[in-house]
PASEBA-1860 file (N, C-alpha, C; in nm, 3 decimals):
! residues 83
1> XXXXXXXX> 0.261/0.108/-1.959/0.311/0.098/-1.820/0.454/0.047/-1.817 ~ 0.533/0.111/-1.740/0.671/0.068/-1.723/0.680/-0.068/-1.658 ~ 0.588/-0.094/-1.563/0.590/-0.222/-1.494/0.568/-0.338/-1.593 ~ 0.473/-0.319/-1.686/0.447/-0.423/-1.783/0.567/-0.450/-1.872 ~ 0.639/-0.345/-1.910/0.759/-0.361/-1.990/0.866/-0.437/-1.913 ~ 0.881/-0.404/-1.783/0.979/-0.475/-1.702/0.942/-0.623/-1.685 ~ 0.816/-0.648/-1.664/0.768/-0.786/-1.650/0.792/-0.866/-1.780 ~ 0.768/-0.802/-1.892/0.790/-0.868/-2.021/0.940/-0.900/-2.039
9> XXXXXXXX> 1.024/-0.806/-2.002/1.168/-0.827/-2.014/1.212/-0.943/-1.923 ~ 1.161/-0.944/-1.800/1.195/-1.054/-1.708/1.150/-1.188/-1.763 ~ 1.030/-1.192/-1.823/0.976/-1.315/-1.878/1.063/-1.362/-1.995 ~ 1.097/-1.271/-2.088/1.179/-1.307/-2.204/1.316/-1.357/-2.165 ~ 1.370/-1.308/-2.056/1.502/-1.349/-2.013/1.497/-1.461/-1.908 ~ 1.380/-1.517/-1.891/1.359/-1.630/-1.799/1.416/-1.602/-1.660 ~ 1.393/-1.479/-1.615/1.443/-1.439/-1.485/1.357/-1.498/-1.374 ~ 1.422/-1.528/-1.264/1.349/-1.579/-1.145/1.329/-1.467/-1.044
17> XXXXXXXX> 1.345/-1.342/-1.087/1.327/-1.228/-1.000/1.183/-1.218/-0.953 ~ 1.166/-1.191/-0.826/1.031/-1.167/-0.773/0.997/-1.021/-0.798 ~ 0.887/-0.998/-0.866/0.851/-0.862/-0.907/0.735/-0.811/-0.821 ~ 0.756/-0.697/-0.753/0.655/-0.632/-0.673/0.615/-0.504/-0.742 ~ 0.488/-0.486/-0.768/0.437/-0.367/-0.837/0.348/-0.287/-0.742 ~ 0.321/-0.165/-0.781/0.229/-0.077/-0.706/0.115/-0.036/-0.798 ~ -0.003/-0.023/-0.740/-0.118/0.020/-0.819/-0.204/0.114/-0.736 ~ -0.287/0.188/-0.806/-0.379/0.282/-0.742/-0.516/0.222/-0.718
25> XXXXXXXX> -0.548/0.111/-0.789/-0.682/0.057/-0.778/-0.686/-0.093/-0.814 ~ -0.801/-0.155/-0.797/-0.816/-0.297/-0.823/-0.788/-0.334/-0.967 ~ -0.837/-0.254/-1.062/-0.819/-0.285/-1.204/-0.672/-0.289/-1.240 ~ -0.596/-0.189/-1.194/-0.452/-0.190/-1.221/-0.382/-0.308/-1.156 ~ -0.425/-0.344/-1.036/-0.365/-0.459/-0.966/-0.391/-0.587/-1.045 ~ -0.508/-0.605/-1.094/-0.542/-0.723/-1.173/-0.457/-0.728/-1.298 ~ -0.440/-0.611/-1.366/-0.357/-0.606/-1.485/-0.212/-0.642/-1.454 ~ -0.162/-0.598/-1.340/-0.025/-0.630/-1.303/-0.009/-0.780/-1.274
33> XXXXXXXX> -0.105/-0.838/-1.205/-0.098/-0.985/-1.181/-0.104/-1.060/-1.311 ~ -0.193/-1.019/-1.401/-0.204/-1.086/-1.532/-0.075/-1.073/-1.613 ~ -0.003/-0.961/-1.594/0.120/-0.937/-1.666/0.236/-1.017/-1.605 ~ 0.214/-1.071/-1.483/0.318/-1.156/-1.420/0.372/-1.110/-1.288 ~ 0.320/-1.001/-1.232/0.368/-0.956/-1.102/0.343/-1.062/-0.996 ~ 0.435/-1.075/-0.903/0.419/-1.171/-0.794/0.338/-1.114/-0.679 ~ 0.349/-0.984/-0.658/0.272/-0.916/-0.551/0.248/-0.773/-0.595 ~ 0.126/-0.725/-0.572/0.090/-0.588/-0.608/0.044/-0.515/-0.482
41> XXXXXXXX> 0.112/-0.405/-0.449/0.072/-0.322/-0.335/-0.027/-0.217/-0.389 ~ -0.140/-0.212/-0.323/-0.240/-0.113/-0.360/-0.245/-0.004/-0.255 ~ -0.230/0.122/-0.301/-0.227/0.231/-0.204/-0.357/0.241/-0.125 ~ -0.471/0.217/-0.189/-0.596/0.224/-0.115/-0.607/0.111/-0.011 ~ -0.561/-0.008/-0.046/-0.563/-0.119/0.048/-0.470/-0.095/0.165 ~ -0.352/-0.038/0.137/-0.257/-0.006/0.243/-0.315/0.099/0.337 ~ -0.384/0.196/0.280/-0.447/0.299/0.362/-0.556/0.240/0.450 ~ -0.636/0.152/0.396/-0.742/0.088/0.476/-0.683/0.005/0.588
49> XXXXXXXX> -0.576/-0.067/0.557/-0.512/-0.153/0.657/-0.450/-0.066/0.768 ~ -0.386/0.042/0.728/-0.326/0.131/0.827/-0.435/0.194/0.916 ~ -0.545/0.234/0.855/-0.655/0.291/0.932/-0.708/0.190/1.030 ~ -0.727/0.067/0.988/-0.775/-0.039/1.076/-0.681/-0.058/1.192 ~ -0.551/-0.065/1.165/-0.449/-0.084/1.269/-0.451/0.032/1.367 ~ -0.462/0.153/1.315/-0.465/0.270/1.401/-0.584/0.264/1.496 ~ -0.703/0.230/1.444/-0.819/0.220/1.529/-0.805/0.111/1.632 ~ -0.753/-0.005/1.590/-0.736/-0.113/1.688/-0.635/-0.076/1.797
57> XXXXXXXX> -0.527/-0.011/1.759/-0.423/0.024/1.856/-0.467/0.138/1.946 ~ -0.544/0.233/1.894/-0.572/0.352/1.973/-0.708/0.349/2.042 ~ -0.806/0.286/1.984/-0.939/0.288/2.045/-0.970/0.156/2.114 ~ -0.956/0.046/2.043/-0.991/-0.082/2.101/-0.903/-0.119/2.222 ~ -0.775/-0.092/2.213/-0.682/-0.127/2.320/-0.692/-0.034/2.440 ~ -0.726/0.093/2.414/-0.732/0.191/2.524/-0.874/0.200/2.579 ~ -0.972/0.186/2.494/-1.111/0.190/2.540/-1.176/0.325/2.521 ~ -1.100/0.424/2.476/-1.160/0.554/2.446/-1.087/0.617/2.327
65> XXXXXXXX> -1.124/0.735/2.290/-1.068/0.798/2.168/-0.953/0.892/2.198 ~ -0.906/0.900/2.321/-0.801/0.995/2.354/-0.673/0.971/2.272 ~ -0.636/0.845/2.256/-0.517/0.814/2.176/-0.537/0.844/2.027 ~ -0.658/0.828/1.981/-0.689/0.856/1.841/-0.664/1.004/1.810 ~ -0.699/1.092/1.901/-0.673/1.234/1.883/-0.524/1.262/1.874 ~ -0.446/1.198/1.961/-0.300/1.216/1.960/-0.240/1.165/1.830 ~ -0.286/1.049/1.784/-0.236/0.994/1.659/-0.272/1.086/1.541 ~ -0.393/1.142/1.545/-0.435/1.233/1.439/-0.350/1.359/1.436
73> XXXXXXXX> -0.317/1.411/1.551/-0.228/1.529/1.556/-0.089/1.498/1.502 ~ -0.036/1.382/1.538/0.095/1.342/1.487/0.092/1.326/1.335 ~ -0.015/1.265/1.287/-0.027/1.248/1.143/-0.036/1.381/1.071 ~ -0.111/1.474/1.126/-0.125/1.609/1.068/0.011/1.676/1.060 ~ 0.092/1.666/1.165/0.225/1.727/1.166/0.313/1.668/1.055 ~ 0.308/1.535/1.039/0.386/1.470/0.933/0.344/1.520/0.796 ~ 0.212/1.531/0.774/0.163/1.579/0.645/0.206/1.721/0.617 ~ 0.199/1.807/0.719/0.239/1.944/0.700/0.387/1.957/0.664
81> XXX> 0.469/1.870/0.718/0.613/1.873/0.682/0.635/1.837/0.535 ~ 0.544/1.763/0.475/0.558/1.723/0.336/0.525/1.834/0.237 ~ 0.459/1.938/0.284/0.420/2.048/0.195/0.537/2.127/0.148
END
């Protein structure tokens, strides 16, 4: 992993740099923390948090699912632009 190499380099040079890593799952996040990362962003955790926020903003605050449909359509358009 490139992140582990960077963390080792920072450790050897006694750097005070705050290192933020990215991971795809819990096991990778744990490995990054053990290697010395200060914070690890997990794509699955970010997706869950975003989903929770979307539901709270669109359903709980409005009281129905009408806003959820609009948010879904906007998300679909963004995804299609990435193709």
